[in-house]
Structures are given as structure tokens and as C-alpha cells.
PyMOL commands that place a pseudoatom at each C-alpha (Angstrom):
pseudoatom trace, name=CA, resn=MET, resi=1, chain=A, elem=C, hetatm=0, pos=[42.471, 21.287, -72.459]
pseudoatom trace, name=CA, resn=PHE, resi=2, chain=A, elem=C, hetatm=0, pos=[41.351, 24.796, -74.179]
pseudoatom trace, name=CA, resn=ILE, resi=3, chain=A, elem=C, hetatm=0, pos=[44.134, 24.758, -76.401]
pseudoatom trace, name=CA, resn=ASN, resi=4, chain=A, elem=C, hetatm=0, pos=[42.828, 27.532, -78.835]
pseudoatom trace, name=CA, resn=LYS, resi=5, chain=A, elem=C, hetatm=0, pos=[39.748, 29.075, -79.802]
pseudoatom trace, name=CA, resn=ASP, resi=6, chain=A, elem=C, hetatm=0, pos=[38.165, 26.003, -81.496]
pseudoatom trace, name=CA, resn=SER, resi=7, chain=A, elem=C, hetatm=0, pos=[39.274, 23.300, -79.485]
pseudoatom trace, name=CA, resn=LEU, resi=8, chain=A, elem=C, hetatm=0, pos=[35.876, 23.559, -77.535]
pseudoatom trace, name=CA, resn=GLN, resi=9, chain=A, elem=C, hetatm=0, pos=[32.790, 23.632, -78.944]
pseudoatom trace, name=CA, resn=VAL, resi=10, chain=A, elem=C, hetatm=0, pos=[29.056, 22.658, -78.756]
pseudoatom trace, name=CA, resn=LYS, resi=11, chain=A, elem=C, hetatm=0, pos=[26.335, 21.368, -80.875]
pseudoatom trace, name=CA, resn=ILE, resi=12, chain=A, elem=C, hetatm=0, pos=[22.359, 20.934, -79.745]
pseudoatom trace, name=CA, resn=SER, resi=13, chain=A, elem=C, hetatm=0, pos=[20.088, 18.896, -81.120]
pseudoatom trace, name=CA, resn=GLY, resi=14, chain=A, elem=C, hetatm=0, pos=[18.489, 19.930, -84.399]
pseudoatom trace, name=CA, resn=MET, resi=15, chain=A, elem=C, hetatm=0, pos=[22.012, 22.071, -84.946]
pseudoatom trace, name=CA, resn=ASP, resi=16, chain=A, elem=C, hetatm=0, pos=[23.840, 20.483, -88.253]
pseudoatom trace, name=CA, resn=ASN, resi=17, chain=A, elem=C, hetatm=0, pos=[27.069, 22.185, -87.270]
pseudoatom trace, name=CA, resn=TYR, resi=18, chain=A, elem=C, hetatm=0, pos=[29.157, 22.445, -83.854]
pseudoatom trace, name=CA, resn=LEU, resi=19, chain=A, elem=C, hetatm=0, pos=[29.808, 26.195, -82.425]
pseudoatom trace, name=CA, resn=SER, resi=20, chain=A, elem=C, hetatm=0, pos=[33.508, 27.258, -81.362]
pseudoatom trace, name=CA, resn=LEU, resi=21, chain=A, elem=C, hetatm=0, pos=[32.930, 28.876, -77.765]
pseudoatom trace, name=CA, resn=GLY, resi=22, chain=A, elem=C, hetatm=0, pos=[36.721, 30.323, -77.446]
pseudoatom trace, name=CA, resn=GLN, resi=23, chain=A, elem=C, hetatm=0, pos=[34.952, 33.525, -78.700]
pseudoatom trace, name=CA, resn=TYR, resi=24, chain=A, elem=C, hetatm=0, pos=[32.457, 33.752, -76.098]
pseudoatom trace, name=CA, resn=LEU, resi=25, chain=A, elem=C, hetatm=0, pos=[35.121, 32.372, -73.189]
pseudoatom trace, name=CA, resn=VAL, resi=26, chain=A, elem=C, hetatm=0, pos=[37.677, 34.015, -70.730]
pseudoatom trace, name=CA, resn=ASP, resi=27, chain=A, elem=C, hetatm=0, pos=[38.024, 30.964, -68.749]
pseudoatom trace, name=CA, resn=VAL, resi=28, chain=A, elem=C, hetatm=0, pos=[37.472, 26.757, -68.638]
pseudoatom trace, name=CA, resn=LYS, resi=29, chain=A, elem=C, hetatm=0, pos=[37.943, 24.751, -65.921]
pseudoatom trace, name=CA, resn=TYR, resi=30, chain=A, elem=C, hetatm=0, pos=[38.083, 20.701, -66.876]
pseudoatom trace, name=CA, resn=GLY, resi=31, chain=A, elem=C, hetatm=0, pos=[36.952, 18.712, -63.421]
pseudoatom trace, name=CA, resn=TYR, resi=32, chain=A, elem=C, hetatm=0, pos=[36.921, 14.716, -63.525]
pseudoatom trace, name=CA, resn=PHE, resi=33, chain=A, elem=C, hetatm=0, pos=[34.690, 13.311, -61.194]
pseudoatom trace, name=CA, resn=LYS, resi=34, chain=A, elem=C, hetatm=0, pos=[34.737, 10.095, -59.826]
pseudoatom trace, name=CA, resn=LEU, resi=35, chain=A, elem=C, hetatm=0, pos=[31.716, 8.046, -58.913]
pseudoatom trace, name=CA, resn=PHE, resi=36, chain=A, elem=C, hetatm=0, pos=[31.557, 4.943, -56.695]
pseudoatom trace, name=CA, resn=ASP, resi=37, chain=A, elem=C, hetatm=0, pos=[28.355, 3.012, -55.874]
pseudoatom trace, name=CA, resn=SER, resi=38, chain=A, elem=C, hetatm=0, pos=[26.259, 2.749, -52.741]
pseudoatom trace, name=CA, resn=SER, resi=39, chain=A, elem=C, hetatm=0, pos=[27.972, 0.639, -50.639]
pseudoatom trace, name=CA, resn=SER, resi=40, chain=A, elem=C, hetatm=0, pos=[30.998, 2.342, -50.883]
pseudoatom trace, name=CA, resn=GLY, resi=41, chain=A, elem=C, hetatm=0, pos=[32.563, 3.352, -47.565]
pseudoatom trace, name=CA, resn=ARG, resi=42, chain=A, elem=C, hetatm=0, pos=[34.996, 2.149, -44.725]
pseudoatom trace, name=CA, resn=ASN, resi=43, chain=A, elem=C, hetatm=0, pos=[35.309, -1.882, -43.198]
pseudoatom trace, name=CA, resn=LEU, resi=44, chain=A, elem=C, hetatm=0, pos=[35.647, -1.856, -39.545]
pseudoatom trace, name=CA, resn=ALA, resi=45, chain=A, elem=C, hetatm=0, pos=[39.671, -1.846, -40.532]
pseudoatom trace, name=CA, resn=GLY, resi=46, chain=A, elem=C, hetatm=0, pos=[39.223, 1.280, -41.626]
pseudoatom trace, name=CA, resn=SER, resi=47, chain=A, elem=C, hetatm=0, pos=[39.874, 0.547, -45.385]
pseudoatom trace, name=CA, resn=MET, resi=48, chain=A, elem=C, hetatm=0, pos=[37.908, 1.625, -48.459]
pseudoatom trace, name=CA, resn=VAL, resi=49, chain=A, elem=C, hetatm=0, pos=[35.879, -0.495, -50.144]
pseudoatom trace, name=CA, resn=ALA, resi=50, chain=A, elem=C, hetatm=0, pos=[34.169, 0.650, -53.261]
pseudoatom trace, name=CA, resn=ALA, resi=51, chain=A, elem=C, hetatm=0, pos=[33.440, 0.163, -56.525]
pseudoatom trace, name=CA, resn=LEU, resi=52, chain=A, elem=C, hetatm=0, pos=[34.275, 2.640, -59.257]
pseudoatom trace, name=CA, resn=ILE, resi=53, chain=A, elem=C, hetatm=0, pos=[31.474, 3.194, -61.478]
pseudoatom trace, name=CA, resn=GLY, resi=54, chain=A, elem=C, hetatm=0, pos=[33.347, 5.822, -63.508]
pseudoatom trace, name=CA, resn=THR, resi=55, chain=A, elem=C, hetatm=0, pos=[34.656, 8.939, -64.590]
pseudoatom trace, name=CA, resn=PHE, resi=56, chain=A, elem=C, hetatm=0, pos=[32.260, 11.872, -65.211]
pseudoatom trace, name=CA, resn=PRO, resi=57, chain=A, elem=C, hetatm=0, pos=[33.995, 15.221, -66.884]
pseudoatom trace, name=CA, resn=LYS, resi=58, chain=A, elem=C, hetatm=0, pos=[32.747, 18.698, -65.888]
pseudoatom trace, name=CA, resn=LEU, resi=59, chain=A, elem=C, hetatm=0, pos=[33.531, 21.608, -67.762]
pseudoatom trace, name=CA, resn=THR, resi=60, chain=A, elem=C, hetatm=0, pos=[32.918, 25.436, -66.314]
pseudoatom trace, name=CA, resn=LEU, resi=61, chain=A, elem=C, hetatm=0, pos=[32.817, 28.087, -68.612]
pseudoatom trace, name=CA, resn=GLN, resi=62, chain=A, elem=C, hetatm=0, pos=[33.233, 31.725, -67.657]
pseudoatom trace, name=CA, resn=PHE, resi=63, chain=A, elem=C, hetatm=0, pos=[31.999, 33.500, -70.371]
pseudoatom trace, name=CA, resn=LYS, resi=64, chain=A, elem=C, hetatm=0, pos=[33.311, 36.855, -71.000]
pseudoatom trace, name=CA, resn=PRO, resi=65, chain=A, elem=C, hetatm=0, pos=[30.597, 39.755, -71.200]
pseudoatom trace, name=CA, resn=LEU, resi=66, chain=A, elem=C, hetatm=0, pos=[28.642, 39.384, -73.708]
pseudoatom trace, name=CA, resn=THR, resi=67, chain=A, elem=C, hetatm=0, pos=[26.650, 41.726, -76.355]
pseudoatom trace, name=CA, resn=GLN, resi=68, chain=A, elem=C, hetatm=0, pos=[23.111, 40.908, -77.135]
pseudoatom trace, name=CA, resn=SER, resi=69, chain=A, elem=C, hetatm=0, pos=[23.621, 39.143, -80.282]
pseudoatom trace, name=CA, resn=GLU, resi=70, chain=A, elem=C, hetatm=0, pos=[25.770, 37.024, -78.463]
pseudoatom trace, name=CA, resn=LEU, resi=71, chain=A, elem=C, hetatm=0, pos=[23.618, 35.955, -75.495]
pseudoatom trace, name=CA, resn=GLU, resi=72, chain=A, elem=C, hetatm=0, pos=[21.307, 35.410, -77.974]
pseudoatom trace, name=CA, resn=ILE, resi=73, chain=A, elem=C, hetatm=0, pos=[23.494, 32.466, -79.838]
pseudoatom trace, name=CA, resn=ILE, resi=74, chain=A, elem=C, hetatm=0, pos=[24.455, 31.661, -76.606]
pseudoatom trace, name=CA, resn=ALA, resi=75, chain=A, elem=C, hetatm=0, pos=[21.308, 31.170, -74.359]
pseudoatom trace, name=CA, resn=PRO, resi=76, chain=A, elem=C, hetatm=0, pos=[19.387, 28.753, -76.411]
pseudoatom trace, name=CA, resn=ILE, resi=77, chain=A, elem=C, hetatm=0, pos=[22.386, 26.510, -76.055]
pseudoatom trace, name=CA, resn=LEU, resi=78, chain=A, elem=C, hetatm=0, pos=[22.446, 26.757, -72.087]
pseudoatom trace, name=CA, resn=ASP, resi=79, chain=A, elem=C, hetatm=0, pos=[18.605, 26.221, -72.397]
pseudoatom trace, name=CA, resn=SER, resi=80, chain=A, elem=C, hetatm=0, pos=[18.681, 23.161, -74.420]
pseudoatom trace, name=CA, resn=ALA, resi=81, chain=A, elem=C, hetatm=0, pos=[17.892, 19.882, -72.543]
pseudoatom trace, name=CA, resn=SER, resi=82, chain=A, elem=C, hetatm=0, pos=[21.211, 18.671, -73.817]
pseudoatom trace, name=CA, resn=GLN, resi=83, chain=A, elem=C, hetatm=0, pos=[24.183, 19.170, -76.054]
pseudoatom trace, name=CA, resn=SER, resi=84, chain=A, elem=C, hetatm=0, pos=[26.790, 17.392, -77.917]
pseudoatom trace, name=CA, resn=VAL, resi=85, chain=A, elem=C, hetatm=0, pos=[30.839, 19.058, -76.391]
pseudoatom trace, name=CA, resn=LYS, resi=86, chain=A, elem=C, hetatm=0, pos=[33.930, 18.320, -78.272]
pseudoatom trace, name=CA, resn=TYR, resi=87, chain=A, elem=C, hetatm=0, pos=[36.920, 19.219, -76.207]
pseudoatom trace, name=CA, resn=TYR, resi=88, chain=A, elem=C, hetatm=0, pos=[40.156, 17.889, -75.786]
pseudoatom trace, name=CA, resn=ASP, resi=89, chain=A, elem=C, hetatm=0, pos=[40.998, 15.359, -73.416]
pseudoatom trace, name=CA, resn=PRO, resi=90, chain=A, elem=C, hetatm=0, pos=[44.601, 15.184, -72.077]
pseudoatom trace, name=CA, resn=ASN, resi=91, chain=A, elem=C, hetatm=0, pos=[43.875, 11.280, -70.682]
pseudoatom trace, name=CA, resn=LYS, resi=92, chain=A, elem=C, hetatm=0, pos=[43.453, 10.157, -73.697]
pseudoatom trace, name=CA, resn=LYS, resi=93, chain=A, elem=C, hetatm=0, pos=[45.353, 12.516, -76.018]
pseudoatom trace, name=CA, resn=THR, resi=94, chain=A, elem=C, hetatm=0, pos=[43.001, 13.169, -78.579]
pseudoatom trace, name=CA, resn=THR, resi=95, chain=A, elem=C, hetatm=0, pos=[39.890, 15.473, -78.854]
pseudoatom trace, name=CA, resn=ILE, resi=96, chain=A, elem=C, hetatm=0, pos=[36.879, 13.787, -77.729]
pseudoatom trace, name=CA, resn=THR, resi=97, chain=A, elem=C, hetatm=0, pos=[32.884, 14.156, -77.938]
pseudoatom trace, name=CA, resn=MET, resi=98, chain=A, elem=C, hetatm=0, pos=[30.289, 13.712, -75.151]
pseudoatom trace, name=CA, resn=ASP, resi=99, chain=A, elem=C, hetatm=0, pos=[27.057, 14.611, -74.273]
pseudoatom trace, name=CA, resn=THR, resi=100, chain=A, elem=C, hetatm=0, pos=[25.819, 16.320, -71.663]
pseudoatom trace, name=CA, resn=TYR, resi=101, chain=A, elem=C, hetatm=0, pos=[23.352, 18.944, -69.453]
pseudoatom trace, name=CA, resn=THR, resi=102, chain=A, elem=C, hetatm=0, pos=[24.121, 22.207, -68.378]
pseudoatom trace, name=CA, resn=SER, resi=103, chain=A, elem=C, hetatm=0, pos=[23.893, 23.707, -64.945]
pseudoatom trace, name=CA, resn=ASP, resi=104, chain=A, elem=C, hetatm=0, pos=[22.237, 27.009, -63.942]
pseudoatom trace, name=CA, resn=TYR, resi=105, chain=A, elem=C, hetatm=0, pos=[23.476, 29.948, -64.773]
pseudoatom trace, name=CA, resn=GLU, resi=106, chain=A, elem=C, hetatm=0, pos=[22.703, 33.371, -64.129]
pseudoatom trace, name=CA, resn=VAL, resi=107, chain=A, elem=C, hetatm=0, pos=[22.673, 36.414, -66.399]
pseudoatom trace, name=CA, resn=ILE, resi=108, chain=A, elem=C, hetatm=0, pos=[22.929, 39.904, -64.761]
pseudoatom trace, name=CA, resn=ASN, resi=109, chain=A, elem=C, hetatm=0, pos=[22.157, 43.167, -66.761]
pseudoatom trace, name=CA, resn=LYS, resi=110, chain=A, elem=C, hetatm=0, pos=[20.355, 40.749, -69.479]
pseudoatom trace, name=CA, resn=ASN, resi=111, chain=A, elem=C, hetatm=0, pos=[17.991, 43.609, -70.071]
pseudoatom trace, name=CA, resn=ILE, resi=112, chain=A, elem=C, hetatm=0, pos=[20.008, 44.890, -72.948]
pseudoatom trace, name=CA, resn=ILE, resi=113, chain=A, elem=C, hetatm=0, pos=[19.742, 47.690, -74.748]
pseudoatom trace, name=CA, resn=SER, resi=114, chain=A, elem=C, hetatm=0, pos=[21.934, 48.798, -77.374]
pseudoatom trace, name=CA, resn=GLY, resi=115, chain=A, elem=C, hetatm=0, pos=[24.819, 45.906, -79.446]
pseudoatom trace, name=CA, resn=ASN, resi=116, chain=A, elem=C, hetatm=0, pos=[27.475, 47.823, -77.927]
pseudoatom trace, name=CA, resn=THR, resi=117, chain=A, elem=C, hetatm=0, pos=[26.220, 46.872, -74.319]
pseudoatom trace, name=CA, resn=ARG, resi=118, chain=A, elem=C, hetatm=0, pos=[27.376, 44.360, -72.385]
pseudoatom trace, name=CA, resn=ASN, resi=119, chain=A, elem=C, hetatm=0, pos=[26.371, 42.318, -69.589]
pseudoatom trace, name=CA, resn=GLU, resi=120, chain=A, elem=C, hetatm=0, pos=[28.565, 40.931, -66.819]
pseudoatom trace, name=CA, resn=GLY, resi=121, chain=A, elem=C, hetatm=0, pos=[29.833, 37.964, -67.273]
pseudoatom trace, name=CA, resn=PHE, resi=122, chain=A, elem=C, hetatm=0, pos=[28.906, 34.464, -66.437]
pseudoatom trace, name=CA, resn=SER, resi=123, chain=A, elem=C, hetatm=0, pos=[29.557, 31.027, -65.804]
pseudoatom trace, name=CA, resn=CYS, resi=124, chain=A, elem=C, hetatm=0, pos=[27.610, 27.679, -66.884]
pseudoatom trace, name=CA, resn=SER, resi=125, chain=A, elem=C, hetatm=0, pos=[28.956, 23.665, -66.707]
pseudoatom trace, name=CA, resn=PHE, resi=126, chain=A, elem=C, hetatm=0, pos=[28.629, 21.437, -69.299]
pseudoatom trace, name=CA, resn=ILE, resi=127, chain=A, elem=C, hetatm=0, pos=[28.078, 17.950, -66.947]
pseudoatom trace, name=CA, resn=ALA, resi=128, chain=A, elem=C, hetatm=0, pos=[28.653, 14.675, -69.294]
pseudoatom trace, name=CA, resn=THR, resi=129, chain=A, elem=C, hetatm=0, pos=[25.316, 12.187, -68.862]
pseudoatom trace, name=CA, resn=LYS, resi=130, chain=A, elem=C, hetatm=0, pos=[28.144, 9.250, -69.025]
pseudoatom trace, name=CA, resn=LYS, resi=131, chain=A, elem=C, hetatm=0, pos=[30.897, 7.968, -67.714]
pseudoatom trace, name=CA, resn=ARG, resi=132, chain=A, elem=C, hetatm=0, pos=[34.263, 8.171, -69.428]
pseudoatom trace, name=CA, resn=SER, resi=133, chain=A, elem=C, hetatm=0, pos=[35.857, 5.359, -71.240]
for i in range(1, 133): cmd.bond("trace and resi %d" % i, "trace and resi %d" % (i + 1))
show_as sticks, trace
zoom trace
């Protein structure tokens, strides 16, 4: 869960350190999505038959309105092919690290002229590339 400003951190390949995202966020939604194999469904008796492949975390981040300099820090992370994310997992009761890719995102008022002007807030998801162990 989003416990404090440092409880959600991200690192992209080529970076040495993790960046705390809390200072840029207003909300985080933690999703845990189950993926079943392709033979899943209901049999003739109506019972569900399925093999669970795994649970894949998805963190949906709502960014606050950002200044130009803040957006210049965040955009390369969201545009990178993959990231490493640390977050507190309530099921595991510990901080875990997962490899992710990001969803598409849109920034309104991207043409920020001065450091005081801000864009509108936007959201983006970090989606696990592997099932939660």
C-alpha cells in the first residue's frame, strides 16, 4: 500500500538508484489480476474448471499536475520499455520488487512554458511482467 512518500519507488534500466514517486502522486490503486490458462471455463455441470497461471499486480498511479521540470523527470520513466518497481505488498507483508512495463498515458497541456505552469494531472499503470510469487 502507499504508506508514505517513499513506499513506492521506480528504477529504469541504466539508472543506479530508485526514485521515490510519492512526491509526484495524488493516488495509487493496487490491483491484483488473476490469469487463468486457455482451457478455463465451465463444464457441462456448470462448475468452473481452470488452472491459475498466477496473480499479476498492476499499480495505477494518479499523478498530480506537474511542472515542466517534474514532467521531464517522470516522462523518461514512463517511456522506457521496462522498469523495476518497489512497493509494499499487503499479502506478503513486505516490500517487494517487480519488473514492469507501463500503460499508455496522455498529458494535457504538455506545452509548459514556465516552471510555475503545470499540466493537468494524468494516470499511468505499472504492470507486472511476471506473476507474483
